[in-house]
N, C-alpha and C positions, 0 to 999 in steps of 0.2 A: 495527638491529633487524630490519629486513626481510631483510637479507643473512643474518643468523644463522638465521632461520627457514627460508630457502630452503636454506641449507647443511645444516641438520639434517634437513630433509625429503629432500634428495638422499642424505645418508648413510644414512638409514633405508631408502630405496627400494633402494639398491644393495647394502647389506650386511645389512639386516634389523635393524641395531642403531643406536641414536642415538650421538652422540659421547660423551654421559655414560655410556652403558652400556659403550662401548669402554674408556673410562678406568677404569671400575670393574673390568674384567677384568685390568688391569695389577696391581692390588693384591690379587688373590686368590692364595692359596698354590697352588703346583704340587703335585700329589699324585704321589708316587713310592714304589713298593713297595721294601721293603728288598732284595728279590731283584734288582730292577733296579739299585739303587744298587751292590750288591756285584758284580754282573756286570761293571760297568765296570772295577772294580779287577782282577777275575779275568782279563779279556781282556788288559789291558795288561801284567800281570806274566807271563802265560804266553806271549804272543806274542813278547816281546822275545828270549828265548833262541833261539827258532826262527829269527827274523830274523837274529840274529848267526850262527847256523849256516849259513843260506842265503848270507849275505854271504861267509863264509869259503869256502864251496864255489865261489861265483862267482869270488872272488879267486884261489883255487888253480887253477881251470881256465884263467883268463886268463894266469896266471903260467906254467903248463905249456905253453900255446899259444905264448906269446911267447919263452920261454927255450929251447925245444926245437925251434924251427922248422927250424933247419939241421942238426940231428943226423941222422946217416946210418943208425945201427943201434942196437940194444940197447933197454934199458929206457926211456931218455929218448925214443927215437923212438916207442915205444908210448904213452908219456904224451902226446906231441903228438897222435898219431892219435886217441886217445880223447877228448882235449879238443876237437879240431877236430870230431869226429863229434858230440859233445854240444852244442857251440855251434851247429853248422849244422843240427841236427835241428829240423824245423819241426813244430809241433802235437804236441809231447810232452805227454801228459796225466797223467803221474805227478807226484807232489808235488815231486820234486827235478829236474824237467826244467829246461832252460835258460829256457824261456819262463815257466814257473810261478815260478821264482825271481826273474826280472827283474820280473814283474808284482807279486809280493808286496813286493819292495823299492821299487817305484815307478819302475822304470827301463824304458825302451822297449826290448824285446828286439831288434826289427828294427834299431834305431839302433846298439846295441852290436855286434850281429852284423856289420852293414855296416862299422862302424868297424874291427873286428878283421880282416875280410877285406881291406879297403883297406890296412891296415897290413901285412898279409902280402904283398900285391902290391907294395908299395913296398920291402919288405925284400929280396925275391928278386932284383931287378936289381943290388943292391949286391954280391951274392955269386954271380956267374955260374958258379963251379965247383961250387957246392953242389947236390947232387941231393936234391930234396925229395920226400917221399912224395906220390904222386898216386894217387887212388882209381881202381882199375881194376875193371871188371866181370869177374867170374869165370864161366866156363861152368858151367851146372848149374842 
């Protein structure tokens, strides 16, 4: 009995509520506006197509990067260059930048970028005759 009084006094001093008042709060209904309720549905249904699009963009860039690494000229070389530039661009602030897409999909952009660049470094020694595009500074 004495222990219960000490416990309820401790609870009231630290939270401002007795144990009985805390239990009563468990059985009170939560109030939720209909706008708040429907906002949850609206967000999940509208975000999913954008996430699928972002995933498709990321997959396509990785595919262009990996499949066209050793191409020497033409359209495929340009695809590789554009994919590499997009992947290595840091602090892109537009909605379809590499970092924004990775963040939206819950993927660490630095981790993916480092993995792709390591993969590239491992592939190049396998094909010593291949001349791969190297970024060169142009005068001007």
